[in-house]
Backbone bond lengths (Angstrom), bond angles and torsions (degrees), N, CA, C in turn:
res aa  C-N    CA-C-N  psi(-1)  N-CA   C-N-CA  omega(-1)  CA-C   N-CA-C  phi
1 M - - - 1.540 - - 1.515 108.09 -
2 P 1.321 114.79 144.37 1.432 115.87 178.04 1.567 111.78 -68.24
3 R 1.287 115.25 146.32 1.524 123.09 -178.66 1.497 109.24 -66.68
4 R 1.352 116.39 130.41 1.536 119.85 -179.33 1.560 103.20 -79.52
5 P 1.335 116.41 143.61 1.447 123.45 178.48 1.541 109.36 -63.57
6 D 1.404 112.91 143.71 1.424 116.41 -178.76 1.587 107.69 -80.88
7 R 1.327 109.99 127.32 1.487 114.71 -174.62 1.601 109.15 -92.95
8 H 1.277 119.85 2.46 1.373 125.16 -173.91 1.621 113.05 -112.58
9 L 1.275 112.90 35.36 1.437 120.78 -179.11 1.504 105.65 -67.84
10 R 1.363 115.95 136.61 1.505 121.63 173.48 1.510 109.84 -79.60
11 S 1.355 116.39 149.12 1.475 121.02 -178.54 1.465 110.25 -54.06
12 A 1.392 119.58 -37.10 1.455 123.10 -176.60 1.583 110.92 -62.07
13 D 1.439 113.89 -28.12 1.418 119.20 -178.41 1.527 111.09 -67.82
14 L 1.364 117.69 -24.01 1.404 122.22 -177.04 1.523 112.94 -86.88
15 L 1.321 117.79 -10.85 1.494 121.75 -175.14 1.530 109.25 -89.06
16 P 1.285 119.15 147.55 1.446 122.14 178.91 1.553 110.75 -67.56
17 A 1.329 112.86 153.25 1.462 119.11 -179.06 1.647 110.19 -58.55
18 G 1.256 113.94 137.17 1.475 117.74 178.22 1.554 112.41 82.30
19 Y 1.329 115.63 13.99 1.531 119.23 -175.71 1.513 105.40 -65.06
20 W 1.273 119.01 -45.54 1.457 122.08 -169.12 1.563 108.41 -84.19
21 R 1.304 122.87 -7.11 1.423 122.08 -175.57 1.534 113.23 -64.70
22 A 1.362 118.46 -45.22 1.433 120.16 -178.50 1.538 113.18 -62.86
23 P 1.355 118.86 -45.46 1.489 117.61 179.94 1.519 110.69 -65.09
24 V 1.322 122.66 -37.71 1.440 124.39 -179.56 1.505 107.32 -63.94
25 V 1.353 120.90 -47.29 1.392 121.25 -177.64 1.518 112.60 -62.92
26 F 1.370 114.45 -36.12 1.468 117.64 179.35 1.562 108.15 -67.18
27 L 1.274 117.91 -43.68 1.495 119.39 -178.42 1.530 110.71 -64.45
28 L 1.336 117.17 -35.88 1.473 118.15 179.83 1.538 109.65 -71.17
29 A 1.382 119.53 -33.45 1.378 119.11 177.91 1.490 108.99 -68.05
30 L 1.330 119.92 -42.06 1.447 118.78 177.63 1.513 115.65 -61.20
31 A 1.334 113.06 -31.57 1.430 119.34 -177.32 1.587 112.08 -65.30
32 A 1.246 115.76 -11.60 1.500 119.35 -176.98 1.605 110.86 -77.54
33 T 1.329 115.56 -20.98 1.396 116.50 -174.45 1.517 115.18 -138.45
34 G 1.296 120.19 153.73 1.373 124.60 172.79 1.490 114.32 -112.61
35 C 1.274 119.48 -153.83 1.473 121.41 -178.79 1.493 109.51 -103.07
36 V 1.372 117.82 120.55 1.444 123.83 -178.43 1.474 113.69 -125.57
37 T 1.309 120.37 130.13 1.502 122.05 175.13 1.590 103.91 -124.53
38 S 1.358 113.92 142.84 1.421 120.31 -177.79 1.563 113.84 -140.98
39 R 1.268 113.95 154.39 1.422 122.75 177.02 1.560 111.43 -135.25
40 V 1.254 120.45 131.51 1.457 126.52 -176.40 1.578 107.64 -125.21
41 E 1.321 114.22 128.63 1.472 121.01 178.40 1.516 111.96 -129.16
42 E 1.254 116.36 153.04 1.511 119.02 171.40 1.532 113.32 -136.91
43 T 1.260 116.06 149.09 1.435 122.63 170.00 1.542 111.92 -125.96
44 K 1.352 116.68 121.95 1.435 118.24 -174.30 1.501 110.77 -112.14
45 N 1.306 119.24 127.78 1.461 120.54 -177.34 1.522 113.72 -101.51
46 T 1.377 114.94 -31.50 1.426 118.95 -176.28 1.593 109.50 -139.00
47 A 1.276 114.31 162.50 1.475 120.40 178.19 1.551 112.03 -62.33
48 T 1.236 117.07 139.80 1.486 118.61 175.38 1.505 113.67 -116.63
49 G 1.267 117.17 -148.85 1.499 118.88 -179.09 1.626 103.59 123.54
50 I 1.292 110.86 153.47 1.447 116.24 179.36 1.544 111.03 -150.28
51 S 1.333 115.70 140.29 1.458 120.50 177.90 1.526 113.02 -96.50
52 A 1.291 114.59 170.07 1.474 122.76 -174.54 1.509 112.82 -60.62
53 D 1.385 117.74 -26.18 1.449 117.23 -175.02 1.556 108.42 -102.25
54 E 1.261 116.89 13.75 1.533 119.22 177.49 1.527 111.21 -108.24
55 S 1.281 117.25 157.72 1.462 124.17 -174.41 1.547 110.58 -130.02
56 V 1.340 110.02 165.17 1.484 118.73 174.65 1.568 108.82 -124.78
57 V 1.281 115.91 137.05 1.445 120.18 172.91 1.477 116.16 -114.17
58 I 1.314 121.22 133.71 1.400 124.79 -173.22 1.528 107.69 -110.70
59 L 1.321 117.21 120.07 1.534 122.10 -178.86 1.593 108.53 -128.05
60 A 1.306 110.47 148.64 1.578 115.39 172.70 1.502 105.11 -80.78
61 T 1.315 114.35 157.50 1.456 121.63 178.26 1.514 112.56 -64.69
62 S 1.278 118.17 164.34 1.419 125.96 -179.76 1.531 112.04 -63.01
63 Y 1.338 116.05 152.85 1.442 120.94 172.19 1.503 111.49 -63.33
64 H 1.337 118.76 -21.23 1.469 121.67 179.85 1.454 113.66 -71.74
65 Q 1.348 121.52 -11.34 1.391 124.96 -173.67 1.492 112.39 -106.62
66 G 1.388 116.45 30.71 1.472 117.31 176.09 1.510 109.16 101.85
67 N 1.334 118.88 -152.42 1.406 126.10 -178.49 1.487 109.80 -66.91
68 K 1.325 115.28 129.98 1.452 120.36 177.13 1.480 109.59 -68.90
69 T 1.388 117.42 136.32 1.443 122.10 175.49 1.500 110.78 -55.36
70 E 1.292 116.79 139.87 1.460 120.09 179.28 1.535 113.66 -54.72
71 A 1.323 114.11 131.47 1.490 118.12 -174.79 1.510 110.05 -65.52
72 D 1.360 119.30 -28.71 1.444 117.44 178.99 1.539 112.53 -74.47
73 F 1.367 116.79 -26.54 1.479 119.73 174.92 1.522 112.16 -67.94
74 V 1.276 115.10 -43.61 1.476 119.78 176.65 1.563 112.07 -62.52
75 E 1.335 112.43 -40.55 1.502 119.61 178.49 1.507 109.21 -63.32
76 C 1.371 115.00 -39.19 1.454 119.12 177.67 1.498 112.43 -61.47
77 V 1.323 118.62 -49.12 1.379 126.42 178.35 1.607 111.18 -54.54
78 N 1.329 113.09 -48.55 1.470 118.53 178.46 1.536 111.69 -60.66
79 D 1.375 116.89 -46.72 1.385 119.46 -176.46 1.522 113.27 -65.85
80 K 1.356 117.04 -41.23 1.444 118.96 -178.72 1.535 113.30 -69.83
81 L 1.359 116.54 -36.25 1.410 122.10 176.55 1.504 111.89 -67.76
82 D 1.336 117.56 -39.80 1.431 123.74 -178.14 1.562 112.29 -76.18
83 G 1.335 115.73 -29.11 1.410 120.51 -175.24 1.516 117.92 -85.95
84 A 1.328 113.91 -15.26 1.479 117.04 -178.62 1.490 109.13 -70.24
85 S 1.421 116.22 145.03 1.447 121.12 -177.54 1.588 111.16 -70.08
86 D 1.429 115.68 -24.43 1.409 116.35 -177.53 1.458 110.15 -106.39
87 S 1.356 119.66 25.16 1.409 123.03 -173.56 1.495 111.14 -83.66
88 F 1.327 114.54 -177.65 1.474 123.66 177.40 1.536 104.95 -113.49
89 N 1.331 113.27 178.76 1.491 120.40 -174.88 1.603 105.64 -79.27
90 I 1.381 107.90 134.10 1.459 117.63 176.06 1.489 108.91 -108.70
91 Y 1.293 116.40 123.55 1.494 122.86 175.70 1.513 107.99 -88.15
92 P 1.281 117.98 125.58 1.542 120.51 -179.56 1.558 113.35 -58.11
93 G 1.381 114.79 126.58 1.377 120.97 -175.16 1.593 114.87 -58.34
94 A 1.292 112.07 -44.38 1.489 118.97 177.50 1.532 113.57 -59.09
95 K 1.285 111.88 -43.18 1.526 117.58 179.14 1.549 109.35 -67.74
96 F 1.339 116.60 -35.88 1.481 118.73 -177.48 1.535 107.97 -67.01
97 R 1.307 117.70 -40.56 1.498 119.75 178.10 1.525 112.35 -64.50
98 D 1.322 113.15 -36.82 1.516 115.12 178.48 1.540 111.57 -70.70
99 D 1.372 113.22 -37.25 1.564 118.29 178.90 1.519 110.09 -63.04
100 L 1.307 115.48 -38.51 1.432 121.33 -174.00 1.515 114.87 -98.56
101 F 1.322 115.99 13.77 1.472 121.36 -177.10 1.470 109.44 -54.11
102 P 1.371 118.49 136.20 1.423 128.79 3.74 1.575 113.26 -100.39
103 W 1.295 119.38 11.89 1.456 123.61 -165.53 1.498 115.36 -71.01
104 F 1.330 117.33 -15.29 1.410 121.09 178.34 1.535 113.74 -114.61
105 E 1.312 114.56 17.62 1.458 120.43 174.53 1.522 105.45 -76.82
106 P 1.400 116.12 154.47 1.496 118.60 -171.00 1.456 116.18 -52.07
107 R 1.410 117.69 -39.50 1.534 115.83 -175.68 1.495 111.66 -81.74
108 L 1.368 121.30 -9.21 1.408 120.91 -174.93 1.528 114.14 -114.59
109 M 1.377 115.64 -19.11 1.478 119.14 -173.20 1.526 110.75 -63.06
110 P 1.361 116.90 142.03 1.494 121.06 -176.97 1.458 112.92 -53.24
111 Q 1.286 115.62 138.12 1.450 120.65 176.61 1.492 120.41 -92.50
112 G 1.312 114.69 0.65 1.434 121.39 176.35 1.510 110.31 -175.20
113 I 1.400 115.54 170.59 1.405 120.16 -178.64 1.453 114.88 -58.60
114 E 1.353 113.86 -30.65 1.479 119.58 -179.37 1.496 112.68 -63.00
115 A 1.336 118.89 -22.10 1.439 121.74 -179.77 1.552 112.62 -89.91
116 L 1.299 117.26 -4.94 1.444 119.45 -172.77 1.543 110.44 -73.88
117 P 1.304 122.32 -44.53 1.483 119.85 174.47 1.493 113.56 -52.63
118 E 1.295 118.87 -42.74 1.470 124.33 -177.66 1.563 107.72 -65.07
119 L 1.350 114.45 -41.87 1.503 116.20 -179.58 1.523 110.51 -66.76
120 L 1.364 119.21 -45.01 1.444 122.03 -177.92 1.593 110.77 -65.95
121 A 1.321 116.02 -21.25 1.449 118.86 176.86 1.525 117.27 -79.87
122 R 1.325 113.45 -12.45 1.527 121.53 178.54 1.537 107.28 -61.61
123 P 1.300 119.27 145.38 1.434 122.13 -177.56 1.618 108.95 -62.52
124 G 1.374 113.78 125.50 1.413 120.36 174.67 1.499 118.52 87.64
125 V 1.381 116.75 -14.12 1.442 119.98 -169.82 1.544 106.34 -72.69
126 A 1.320 120.01 -56.40 1.498 124.71 -177.21 1.552 109.37 -57.83
127 Q 1.310 114.69 -38.47 1.525 119.43 -179.65 1.480 110.06 -66.01
128 R 1.343 120.31 -43.24 1.414 122.34 179.95 1.558 111.22 -65.09
129 I 1.332 115.42 -40.50 1.466 119.63 179.28 1.579 109.90 -62.97
130 S 1.379 111.92 -44.59 1.444 115.68 -175.44 1.541 110.31 -68.05
131 E 1.311 120.43 -32.98 1.494 124.80 -176.25 1.534 107.23 -69.00
132 R 1.353 118.84 -25.67 1.450 122.76 -177.38 1.524 112.20 -97.30
133 G 1.292 115.65 -1.22 1.503 121.08 172.76 1.473 112.74 70.65
134 V 1.313 118.69 19.91 1.450 120.87 179.61 1.538 111.77 -80.08
135 R 1.309 116.20 113.30 1.456 121.53 -175.62 1.610 110.68 -92.30
136 Y 1.302 113.59 -48.53 1.513 118.30 -175.06 1.522 110.84 -118.48
137 L 1.292 115.54 135.27 1.455 123.47 170.46 1.569 108.59 -105.67
138 V 1.284 118.00 120.65 1.431 122.49 -179.31 1.472 109.21 -106.62
139 W 1.354 119.10 116.59 1.451 122.74 178.23 1.516 106.10 -97.06
140 V 1.345 116.50 127.16 1.420 123.54 -176.67 1.528 109.46 -111.85
141 K 1.328 122.36 128.84 1.374 123.29 175.42 1.554 109.47 -137.40
142 G 1.294 118.28 157.80 1.445 121.71 179.69 1.457 111.97 141.25
143 S 1.352 112.76 -172.05 1.546 117.98 -179.99 1.507 110.76 -172.43
144 T 1.267 115.72 166.10 1.557 121.35 175.43 1.464 105.43 -117.51
145 E 1.324 121.22 127.34 1.420 126.90 -176.38 1.521 107.77 -129.96
146 R 1.349 113.50 146.06 1.396 121.08 170.67 1.515 109.92 -79.86
147 T 1.368 113.96 126.30 1.538 113.24 -169.51 1.590 108.67 -108.72
148 S 1.355 117.12 -24.17 1.493 116.35 178.96 1.533 105.68 -162.09
149 G 1.329 112.44 173.43 1.458 118.21 177.35 1.562 108.52 174.30
150 G 1.296 116.31 166.56 1.455 120.03 177.65 1.517 109.55 -178.39
151 G 1.308 113.31 -164.33 1.476 123.01 -177.53 1.472 109.95 94.13
152 G 1.312 116.06 -169.59 1.485 122.57 179.79 1.528 110.12 -167.21
153 M 1.325 114.16 160.81 1.461 120.26 -178.40 1.565 107.58 -147.50
154 S 1.341 114.52 143.21 1.398 118.89 172.24 1.458 111.31 -128.93
155 C 1.331 120.78 143.61 1.394 125.77 -179.19 1.491 109.90 -124.44
156 A 1.269 120.05 148.60 1.473 121.82 -179.03 1.571 105.51 -147.87
157 A 1.374 114.35 153.84 1.390 120.78 174.35 1.515 109.16 -136.65
158 S 1.327 114.09 148.48 1.474 120.36 177.74 1.533 111.11 -144.96
159 T 1.269 118.65 -176.91 1.481 123.26 -175.92 1.584 108.52 -68.47
160 V 1.406 115.99 -24.76 1.459 115.61 -179.38 1.501 112.45 -103.58
161 G 1.280 121.86 10.31 1.384 122.64 176.98 1.573 113.02 138.95
162 G 1.278 119.15 -165.87 1.477 120.09 177.88 1.571 108.58 -173.64
163 G 1.231 114.29 -178.52 1.483 119.53 178.99 1.518 111.19 174.26
164 C 1.307 117.16 179.29 1.430 129.45 -177.84 1.485 109.78 -119.86
165 F 1.328 115.93 144.04 1.483 117.97 177.70 1.561 105.62 -141.82
166 G 1.361 114.29 136.14 1.418 118.01 176.23 1.582 111.11 143.42
167 L 1.332 114.00 -167.42 1.498 120.26 178.15 1.500 106.17 -153.27
168 V 1.358 111.18 129.96 1.485 120.65 173.77 1.505 108.15 -121.21
169 W 1.340 118.72 135.50 1.435 120.25 -179.00 1.588 111.03 -140.73
170 W 1.293 115.25 157.05 1.473 117.34 177.73 1.550 109.91 -156.53
171 E 1.302 117.23 155.88 1.462 122.02 179.79 1.498 109.86 -120.39
172 N 1.328 115.66 140.35 1.479 122.59 175.78 1.518 109.62 -118.23
173 E 1.260 117.44 141.91 1.521 122.44 172.00 1.568 108.86 -119.68
174 G 1.344 115.67 124.80 1.407 119.11 177.10 1.525 108.28 -116.84
175 S 1.326 113.54 131.83 1.479 121.35 -179.04 1.507 109.66 -136.88
176 Y 1.337 115.67 120.68 1.432 122.68 -177.98 1.572 113.28 -138.72
177 E 1.332 113.85 147.05 1.435 120.53 -178.99 1.497 108.97 -133.96
178 A 1.335 117.77 137.19 1.422 122.20 173.84 1.513 111.04 -119.35
179 A 1.317 117.66 116.44 1.459 124.28 175.92 1.538 110.39 -92.71
180 V 1.277 114.80 121.75 1.478 122.31 -176.35 1.495 110.77 -97.09
181 W 1.285 117.99 117.12 1.468 124.95 177.19 1.488 110.33 -106.90
182 D 1.312 118.22 128.83 1.440 125.31 175.56 1.541 108.33 -92.13
183 L 1.395 115.34 102.65 1.413 120.00 -177.41 1.484 114.84 -71.77
184 K 1.305 115.94 -19.21 1.462 117.94 -179.54 1.582 110.42 -81.02
185 K 1.286 117.94 -33.34 1.430 124.16 176.52 1.493 113.60 -93.39
186 G 1.358 117.87 -17.13 1.416 121.93 -173.35 1.521 113.37 65.36
187 Q 1.373 114.04 40.92 1.496 115.82 -173.88 1.583 107.14 -132.58
188 H 1.295 112.62 159.49 1.468 121.03 174.09 1.551 105.20 -91.51
189 S 1.310 116.67 108.51 1.450 121.89 -173.33 1.545 112.32 -77.37
190 G 1.382 117.27 -23.53 1.496 122.30 175.88 1.510 110.08 145.70
191 D 1.333 111.16 -164.90 1.482 117.39 -170.15 1.552 107.26 -137.94
192 V 1.285 115.13 148.77 1.460 124.35 172.00 1.566 107.59 -125.21
193 S 1.334 115.69 131.88 1.444 116.47 -176.38 1.551 107.23 -132.80
194 T 1.348 116.71 154.71 1.424 122.03 168.65 1.523 111.85 -143.44
195 D 1.293 114.88 139.42 1.433 125.92 173.54 1.530 109.94 -121.92
196 V 1.391 112.03 128.99 1.449 118.90 -171.85 1.507 108.50 -130.45
197 H 1.271 118.26 135.65 1.495 125.15 178.30 1.530 110.40 -117.00
198 G 1.251 122.31 121.07 1.406 122.61 177.92 1.518 116.01 -126.14
199 T 1.332 117.83 130.90 1.442 124.19 177.88 1.551 109.78 -109.41
200 S 1.370 116.19 123.01 1.424 123.12 178.00 1.535 109.00 -112.98
201 M 1.343 113.88 154.76 1.424 117.64 175.37 1.500 110.92 -153.93
202 V 1.342 115.98 156.93 1.427 122.66 174.49 1.500 111.48 -133.88
203 P 1.351 117.96 89.94 1.441 122.13 177.48 1.544 109.62 -78.52
204 A 1.256 118.39 151.79 1.434 121.02 -179.89 1.515 111.17 -144.05
205 L 1.253 115.80 121.00 1.481 126.31 171.60 1.480 105.70 -129.02
206 I 1.299 115.34 81.14 1.512 125.43 -170.68 1.495 111.53 83.36
207 I 1.398 115.97 -58.34 1.432 120.51 178.46 1.521 113.74 -109.97
208 P 1.367 119.44 120.95 1.466 121.27 172.34 1.510 114.90 -57.32
209 L 1.321 117.35 130.98 1.477 120.46 177.07 1.558 109.75 -123.87
210 P 1.329 113.71 105.16 1.530 114.80 -175.47 1.509 110.67 -80.49
211 F 1.336 117.15 131.34 1.452 126.59 171.29 1.506 103.88 -113.14
212 V 1.389 116.45 99.21 1.467 121.92 -170.75 1.540 109.65 -106.48
213 A 1.324 119.36 119.47 1.413 122.50 175.24 1.528 111.88 -76.36
214 R 1.274 117.50 123.54 1.536 123.24 -179.11 1.525 106.10 -83.39
215 T 1.266 117.82 70.53 1.517 122.19 -175.03 1.571 110.71 -61.53
216 Q 1.288 113.28 -53.75 1.447 117.27 -175.14 1.600 112.25 -65.19
217 A 1.297 116.29 -36.10 1.450 121.59 178.05 1.509 107.83 -67.26
218 A 1.226 120.76 -42.87 1.511 122.99 -179.91 1.575 109.78 -65.58
219 A 1.375 117.43 -38.56 1.431 119.55 176.39 1.575 110.24 -62.18
220 C 1.348 114.03 -45.41 1.442 119.45 -179.06 1.557 110.64 -58.87
221 S 1.338 116.94 -45.75 1.423 122.57 -177.44 1.590 111.20 -62.91
222 G 1.355 113.02 -44.11 1.448 118.47 -179.13 1.517 109.83 -66.05
223 L 1.316 120.18 -43.40 1.499 124.25 -177.18 1.514 109.01 -66.19
224 V 1.229 117.23 -40.98 1.515 120.84 179.03 1.519 113.59 -62.75
225 R 1.325 112.94 -48.49 1.451 120.63 -178.10 1.527 110.54 -61.80
226 E 1.306 118.60 -35.99 1.457 121.65 178.21 1.571 113.35 -78.74
227 L 1.300 112.67 -34.96 1.509 118.71 177.00 1.454 111.40 -61.76
228 R 1.416 115.56 -47.83 1.450 120.87 179.60 1.559 112.83 -52.83
229 Q 1.294 112.12 -48.26 1.458 120.26 179.18 1.594 110.25 -63.94
230 F 1.274 112.95 -44.67 1.552 117.91 -175.42 1.544 108.46 -62.32
231 I 1.287 119.77 -41.84 1.464 121.85 -174.54 1.551 109.58 -77.57
232 T 1.309 119.23 -43.42 1.434 120.95 -171.42 1.575 114.64 -79.94
233 Q 1.367 115.32 -30.19 1.446 117.35 178.55 1.577 112.56 -90.93
234 E 1.322 116.70 126.15 1.400 122.86 -161.22 1.540 116.66 -66.22
235 G 1.424 117.25 -44.51 1.404 123.34 -171.41 1.553 111.54 -50.45
236 P 1.341 119.22 162.07 1.495 121.44 -12.30 1.429 115.38 -80.73
237 S 1.303 117.52 173.01 1.548 120.01 -177.22 1.540 106.13 -82.00
């Protein structure tokens, strides 16, 4: 006898092969990012500019000024400034501290621009800086903090399957400032600051899908972009 057609076909059996591939890829791509908003500002006090034989050193602020800027953020600023094709020379921060030992150790490093003339007047300090071609010292301070969050999620498993249901969300605020000191002129050239707000969430309807806001990465990119312009463009006079 001829086989009777199966009347209990699943809806998925009626869909062409690969039907679900595009939606899944799309959701996975969305899961890489959350919502990020940022603002970058600068205040310029003196003319800047840099020549091919001059360098910039990036350092985190002293331990005496509160929470130390995250080491990975300072590393990000260094890497992005050094890796750009139109960038200037970056002098390694750790090497600079060693070369100027002990004057840039945490307990001795200058706490403000008003301490710079006194530091440069110390025997050998200005000469060592000049020999290494370091023109600008950029002090970076700031942090990224979680400011709020909420929601909930529950997950369960059974012999026939399982899944998660719910929504978890959180917000991060990143605030960073870079003070640019001109070591050649002994002046505070100005400041560049960035404020970034990021909202992340993990909705789950069987499968959790994380939408993570890269708050710190966005702050790093914004600060580097503005710093490069700040140093290379001369004005004001």
